[in-house]
N, C-alpha and C positions, 0 to 999 in steps of 0.2 A: 253359580246359579244353574239349576237343572233346566234343560230344555223342556218345554211343555208340549204335550200332544194335543191334537184337535179332537176333543172328546166327541163332538157331534159326528166327525168323520169316522172315528172308531166304531161308534154305535151303529152308524149307517152300514159300515162294512160287515158288521155282525148280523145284519138283517133288521135293524131298527129297535126301537124302544121296547116293544113287547118281546121280541126275541131275546134281547139281553136280559130282561126281567125274568124270562123263563129259564135262562142259563143259571141264574142265581136263586131262583125260587122266591123272588120278591115281586112287589107290585110295580107296574109301569111308572107310576108317579115318582118313585124313588129314582129310577133311571132318568126320567125327565129332569129331575133336580140336578143330577150329575151334569147334564147338558147345560143347564142354566148357569151352573157354577164353573163349567169347564174343568171339572175335577172328578176323577174316578177314585174312590177310596183305594189306598195303597194295596191292601191284600187282594182286592178284586182285580185291580189292574195287573198285579203280578200273576194271578190265575189266568187272566185273558192272554197275557204275553206267552205263557207256557202252553195253554190249551189251544190257542188260536194264533200261532205265530204269523200265519199268512196275512193277518189283518195289519200287522206292523211292518211287514217287509216293504222296503223302499221308503218307509217313513222315518227319515233320519232324526225326527224330533222325538221318537220313542227311544230314549236312552237305554242301551243294553238289550233291546228287543232282539237283535240278530244273534246274540249270544245267550239268550235266556234259556234255550232248550239244550244247550251243550251237545248238539248233534242228535237229539232225540226227535223221533217223528211225532206227528200229532197224535197217533194212536198210542204212543208211549206215554204221553202226558195227559191223556183224558182220564179223569178220575174214575170213570166207569170201567176202565181197563186195569186199574190198580187192584192188586190182590190183597 
């Protein structure tokens, strides 16, 4: 069984519900639903682990988060930087 992350903690570390909604271009109630269910959709979680690895550092519950970037820096993983 996979360890679970604390979704509320991850969202707080990213700046809150509105900030996370802005990252994905979605409405804040969708992010609030993630918190209520303690579940971030897989593709969105994978993106967060790559684009914002600092949020998952030291969080042993986030499986694979320390190796998610394979040594890439945050600027290397931001979609705005991808050509």
